C-alpha positions in Angstrom: 97.7 99.3 135.7 100.0 98.1 138.5 101.0 94.9 136.6 101.6 96.8 133.4 103.9 99.3 135.0 105.7 96.5 136.9 106.1 94.5 133.7 107.4 97.5 131.9 109.9 98.4 134.6 111.2 94.8 134.6 111.3 94.8 130.8 113.2 98.2 130.6 115.6 97.3 133.4 116.3 93.8 132.1 116.7 95.1 128.5 119.0 97.9 129.6 121.1 95.5 131.6 121.3 93.0 128.8 122.4 95.6 126.2 124.8 97.0 128.7 126.2 93.5 129.4 126.6 92.8 125.7 128.4 96.0 125.1 130.7 95.5 128.1 131.2 91.8 127.1 132.2 92.8 123.6 134.6 95.5 124.8 136.0 93.2 127.4 136.5 90.4 124.9 138.3 92.7 122.4 140.5 94.3 125.1 141.2 91.0 126.9 142.1 89.3 123.7 144.6 92.0 122.8 145.9 92.1 126.3 146.3 88.3 126.5 148.1 88.3 123.1 150.4 91.1 124.3 151.1 89.2 127.6 151.9 86.0 125.7 154.1 87.8 123.2 156.0 89.4 126.1 156.4 86.2 128.0 157.4 84.3 124.8 159.9 87.0 124.0 161.4 86.8 127.5 161.7 83.1 127.3 163.4 83.3 123.9 165.9 85.8 125.2 166.6 83.6 128.3 167.1 80.5 126.1 169.3 82.5 123.7 171.4 83.6 126.7 171.5 80.0 128.0 172.7 78.7 124.6 175.3 81.4 124.4 176.6 80.4 127.9 176.6 76.7 126.9 178.5 77.3 123.7 180.9 79.7 125.5 181.7 77.1 128.1 182.3 74.5 125.5 184.7 76.8 123.7 186.8 77.3 126.9 187.3 73.5 127.0 188.6 73.6 123.5 185.5 72.3 121.8 184.1 73.8 118.7 180.9 75.7 119.5 177.9 75.3 117.3 175.5 72.5 116.5 178.1 70.3 114.9 180.6 70.5 117.6 178.6 69.2 120.6 177.1 65.9 119.3 174.8 64.2 121.8 175.5 66.8 124.6 174.1 69.6 122.6 171.0 67.6 121.6 170.3 66.6 125.1 170.8 70.2 126.3 168.4 71.4 123.5 165.8 68.9 124.6 166.2 70.1 128.2 165.6 73.7 127.0 162.6 72.5 125.1 161.1 70.9 128.2 161.8 74.0 130.3 160.3 76.3 127.6 157.2 74.2 127.3 157.1 74.9 123.6 158.9 74.1 120.4 162.5 75.5 120.4 164.3 75.8 117.1 167.9 77.0 116.7 169.1 78.4 113.4 172.9 78.3 112.9 174.8 81.4 112.0 175.4 80.2 108.5 171.7 79.9 107.9 172.3 76.3 106.8 170.2 74.2 109.0 167.6 74.4 111.9 167.9 72.1 114.9 164.6 71.2 116.7 164.1 69.6 120.1 162.5 66.4 121.2 164.3 64.4 118.5 162.7 66.2 115.6 164.5 66.0 112.3 166.9 68.8 111.3 165.4 71.2 108.8 167.2 72.9 106.0 166.9 76.6 106.0 165.7 76.5 102.4 162.7 74.5 103.5 161.2 77.4 105.4 158.5 79.5 103.8 159.8 82.8 102.2 158.2 85.0 104.9 160.1 83.1 107.6 163.4 84.2 106.2 162.7 87.8 106.8 162.0 87.1 110.5 165.3 85.2 110.9 167.2 87.8 109.1 165.8 90.6 111.4 166.7 88.5 114.4 170.3 88.1 113.1 170.4 91.9 113.0 169.6 92.0 116.8 165.8 92.5 116.7 163.4 90.3 118.6 160.8 89.7 116.0 157.3 88.1 116.1 155.5 86.4 113.2 152.5 84.2 112.4 154.0 83.1 109.1 155.2 79.7 110.4 151.6 78.5 110.9 151.3 77.0 107.4 154.6 75.1 107.9 153.7 73.9 111.4 150.2 72.8 110.4 148.4 74.9 113.0 148.0 78.7 113.5 151.0 79.7 115.7 152.9 82.7 116.8 156.7 82.7 116.5 159.4 84.8 118.2 162.9 85.0 116.9 165.9 86.4 118.8 169.7 86.3 118.2 172.2 84.2 120.1 175.0 86.5 120.9 178.2 85.1 122.5 180.1 87.1 125.2 182.8 88.0 122.6 180.0 89.7 120.5 179.9 87.0 117.9 176.4 86.0 116.6 176.1 82.2 117.0 172.6 81.9 115.5 168.9 82.5 116.1 166.5 81.0 118.6 162.9 80.4 117.4 160.0 79.7 119.9 156.6 78.6 118.6 153.3 78.8 120.5 150.0 77.6 119.1 147.4 80.4 118.9 144.9 77.9 120.2 146.6 77.8 123.5 146.5 81.7 123.7 142.9 81.8 122.5 142.0 79.1 125.0 142.9 81.4 127.8 140.8 84.1 126.2 137.9 81.8 125.8 138.1 80.7 129.4 138.0 84.3 130.5 135.1 85.0 128.2 133.2 81.9 129.6 133.8 83.2 133.1 132.5 86.6 132.0 129.4 85.1 130.4 128.7 83.0 133.5 129.1 86.1 135.7 126.9 88.1 133.4 124.2 85.4 133.5 124.3 85.2 137.2 124.2 89.0 137.4 121.2 89.2 135.2 119.3 86.6 137.2 120.2 88.3 140.5 119.3 91.7 139.0 116.0 90.3 137.8 115.0 89.6 141.4 116.3 92.9 142.6 114.4 94.7 139.8 111.3 92.8 140.7 111.6 93.9 144.3 112.3 97.5 143.2 109.3 97.4 140.8 107.1 96.1 143.6 108.3 98.9 145.8 107.7 101.5 143.1 104.2 100.3 142.1 102.9 99.6 145.6 102.3 103.3 146.4 100.4 103.5 143.1 98.3 100.6 144.2 97.5 102.4 147.4 96.6 105.6 145.5 94.3 103.5 143.2 92.5 102.0 146.2 92.1 105.5 147.7 90.8 106.8 144.4 88.2 104.1 144.2 87.0 104.9 147.7 86.8 108.6 146.9 84.9 107.8 143.7 82.5 105.8 145.9 81.9 108.8 148.1 84.3 108.1 150.9 86.2 111.5 150.9 88.1 110.6 154.1 90.2 108.0 152.3 93.9 108.6 152.4 96.8 107.0 150.5 99.0 106.4 153.5 102.1 106.9 151.3 105.0 108.7 152.9 108.0 109.0 150.5 110.5 111.8 149.9 110.2 111.7 146.1 107.8 112.6 143.2 105.5 109.7 144.1 105.4 111.0 147.7 104.6 114.5 146.4 101.8 113.0 144.2 100.4 111.2 147.3 100.5 114.4 149.3 98.6 116.2 146.5 96.1 113.4 146.3 95.5 113.4 150.0 95.1 117.2 149.9 92.6 116.8 147.1 90.7 114.3 149.2 90.6 116.7 152.2 89.3 119.5 149.9 86.7 117.2 148.4 85.6 116.2 151.9 85.4 119.8 152.9 83.5 120.6 149.7 81.1 117.7 150.4 80.5 118.9 153.9 80.0 122.4 152.6 77.6 121.1 150.0 75.7 119.2 152.6 75.6 122.3 154.8 74.3 124.4 152.0 71.7 121.8 151.1 70.6 121.8 154.8 70.5 125.6 154.7 68.4 125.5 151.6 66.0 123.1 153.1 65.9 125.1 156.3 65.4 128.3 154.3 62.5 126.8 152.4 61.0 125.5 155.6 61.5 128.9 157.4 59.9 130.8 154.5 57.0 128.4 154.5 56.6 128.8 158.2 56.8 132.5 158.1 54.4 132.8 155.2 51.9 130.3 156.5 50.7 132.5 159.4 49.9 135.7 157.4 48.4 133.7 154.5 46.2 131.8 156.9 45.1 135.0 158.7 44.4 136.7 155.4 42.5 133.7 154.0 40.5 133.2 157.2 39.6 136.9 157.3 38.5 136.9 153.6 36.4 133.8 154.1 34.7 135.3 157.1 34.0 138.5 155.2 32.8 136.7 152.0 30.6 134.3 153.9 29.0 137.1 155.9 30.1 135.7 159.2 31.4 139.2 160.0 29.0 141.9 159.2 29.3 144.6 161.9 31.1 147.6 160.6 33.6 147.8 163.4 34.4 144.1 163.1 34.8 144.4 159.3 37.2 147.3 159.8 39.2 145.2 162.3 39.5 142.4 159.9 40.6 144.8 157.2 43.3 146.2 159.5 44.4 142.7 160.3 44.7 141.7 156.7 46.6 145.0 156.0 49.0 144.3 158.8 49.7 140.7 157.6 50.2 141.9 154.0 52.7 144.6 155.3 54.5 141.8 157.1 54.6 139.7 154.0 55.9 142.7 151.9 58.6 143.3 154.5 59.6 139.6 154.5 59.8 139.5 150.7 61.8 142.7 150.6 64.2 141.4 153.2 64.6 138.2 151.3 65.4 140.1 148.1 67.9 142.3 150.0 69.6 139.3 151.5 69.8 137.5 148.1 71.3 140.6 146.5 73.9 141.1 149.2 74.9 137.4 149.0 75.5 137.7 145.3 79.2 138.6 144.8 78.3 140.2 141.4 76.1 142.8 143.1 77.4 146.3 142.2 77.4 148.6 145.2 77.6 152.4 144.9 81.0 152.7 146.5 82.3 156.2 147.1 83.7 158.5 149.8 81.1 158.9 152.5 81.0 160.4 156.0 80.1 157.8 158.6 79.1 160.6 161.0 76.5 161.9 158.6 75.2 158.4 158.0 74.8 157.9 161.8 72.9 161.2 162.2 70.7 160.3 159.2 69.9 156.9 160.7 69.1 158.4 164.1 66.7 161.0 162.6 64.9 158.2 160.8 64.5 156.1 163.9 63.3 158.9 166.2 59.7 158.5 165.2 59.9 154.8 166.3 61.5 155.7 169.6 59.1 158.5 170.4 56.1 156.3 171.3 58.3 154.5 174.0 59.8 157.8 175.1 63.2 156.3 174.3 66.2 158.7 174.0 68.6 158.2 171.1 72.0 159.7 171.9 75.0 160.2 169.6 78.5 160.6 171.1 81.3 161.6 168.7 85.0 161.6 169.5 87.7 162.6 167.0 87.2 163.8 163.4 87.5 162.7 159.8 85.0 159.9 159.6 85.3 159.5 155.8 85.3 156.0 154.5 84.8 154.3 151.2 81.4 152.7 151.0 77.8 152.6 149.9 75.8 155.3 151.8 72.4 153.6 151.5 73.6 150.2 152.5 75.6 151.5 155.5 72.6 153.5 156.6 70.4 150.4 156.3 72.9 148.4 158.5 72.7 151.1 161.3 68.9 151.3 161.0 68.6 147.5 161.4 70.6 147.5 164.6 68.9 150.7 166.0 65.5 149.2 165.2 66.5 146.1 167.4 67.8 148.5 170.1 64.5 150.4 170.2 62.4 147.2 169.9 64.0 145.5 172.9 64.6 148.5 175.2 62.1 149.3 177.9 60.1 152.5 177.7 61.9 155.6 179.1 65.4 154.1 178.6 68.0 155.2 176.1 69.9 153.8 173.1 73.5 155.1 172.6 75.5 155.4 169.4 79.2 156.1 170.0 81.4 157.1 167.1 85.2 157.2 167.7 88.1 157.9 165.4 91.6 156.7 166.5 94.9 155.9 164.8 93.7 152.3 164.4 90.6 153.4 162.5 86.9 154.1 163.2 84.9 152.3 165.9 81.1 152.5 166.1 79.1 151.2 169.1 75.3 150.9 169.4 74.2 150.1 173.0 70.8 149.6 174.5 69.4 149.1 178.0 67.1 146.2 177.0 66.6 142.7 178.1 69.8 141.4 176.5 70.4 138.2 174.5 70.7 134.8 176.2 74.3 133.4 175.8 73.2 130.3 174.0 71.6 132.4 171.3 74.6 134.7 170.6 76.3 132.4 168.1 73.1 132.3 166.0 71.9 135.9 165.9 73.2 136.5 162.4 71.6 133.4 161.0 68.7 133.7 158.7 65.2 133.5 160.3 66.7 133.4 163.8 64.7 135.6 166.1 63.6 135.8 169.7 60.0 134.6 170.1 58.9 137.5 172.3 56.1 140.0 172.2 58.5 142.8 171.3 59.7 140.9 168.2 56.4 139.5 166.9 56.7 141.6 163.7 60.3 140.6 163.1 61.3 138.5 160.1 64.5 137.1 161.5 66.4 138.5 158.5 67.5 141.9 159.7 70.8 141.0 161.4 71.7 138.6 158.6 71.3 141.6 156.2 73.4 143.8 158.5 76.1 141.2 158.6 76.2 140.9 154.8 76.5 144.7 154.4 79.3 144.8 157.0 81.2 142.0 155.2 80.9 143.7 151.9 82.5 146.8 153.4 85.3 144.9 155.3 83.7 145.8 158.7 83.9 143.4 161.6 81.1 143.0 164.1 81.4 142.0 167.7 78.4 141.5 169.9 78.4 141.7 173.7 75.2 141.0 175.8 74.1 139.9 179.2 70.5 139.1 180.0 68.9 142.1 181.8 72.0 144.3 181.1 71.5 145.3 177.5 73.3 144.6 174.3 76.2 146.3 172.5 77.0 146.0 168.8 80.6 146.9 168.0 81.6 147.8 164.4 85.4 148.2 164.1 88.5 148.1 161.8 86.9 150.6 159.6 90.0 152.1 158.0 90.1 155.7 157.0 
């Protein structure tokens, strides 16, 4: 992919540069040719005017000496002067007399008769006689090569028209300059294309290098290495793509970690269920085998075995019930009966239900209420279940003759509910795990616990937007704080 993109970039850039160069070269050639022709015409016209002025001065000086001006009156002096002008002008200089009878040429060329000129040339000379500097290419057939001719009048100081000066310049000389300019342009364009190719190659390499890094990172991610990063830092669209790619890799890594965590939880969950069910199943099976084999036959022992099996079956029923509750609460699609309920009434109901469990330990359950209007939006049964779970733990771990306190307070910030006991407390190293499934203290007081109660209470609190904070010190009791319950 990298080589293909690089090749395309080189192809597009080189093609665009070539097309651009051809267009610019064509426009330059057309404009330069026209400009060069205009420059030559202007220069040729200026030379013709200067030569005409020089001839006018030459003839005027001869007239002052009493000589007849014109081509016939100067003999060898005029011819030499004309050759001198021809050398200075660096081109063919023709002089047409005022009578349009003959044409004198420099460098010893024969004199032409006016009638020998092509018909188109007569118009040029006639226009020059009228005082117009005229250009023409009609002399080319007569001269034997494409040429440009300029004609201008020779005006004496007294205003008399002495004749016409004709200057000829081969078009090949003019076009040669244009061709030289075009050759220089083509050479420059070729050099520019070669240099641009290397520049384009370097730019293409710089453009495709980040893509190569992203490809390498993608291959690592596809191989399971979600920590791979592109390492691209650019302030452009490719940089934004690299940032999005790295962000995707981070999220994939987090998702992989979460998936691994959930898999571990699933395994732990199965292992914990197996562990929790093994004991009651083993007890029930052992008791049944003893009864069926007649090992136990005394009535009081049979009754004891029956009570043991009943107790274990009750534990299994409670475990299954808690598992079902926890599974339901963890399902976001679970529909709860949310309506306006009074938290004070729920607390009083939960205390009444737990009094029969507190009575054998002579444990006092005390409710303290401050403020009013404890109405919240929630599920009455689930909120009652949450309080019952925490109160059950408070009764279970509190010593006989102590008390458990339920404090309900309403302030401008919301409703706060505290459940405090005077029990043995929770070790600090166990506090972070008390809401985990199957986490429980392995004590005599908690031998009938499933380790799912606080996990269920936490799920209920989360579904109602209630935050839980736990404070406990060994030997000083435990306090569960439910807060940010908005009214």
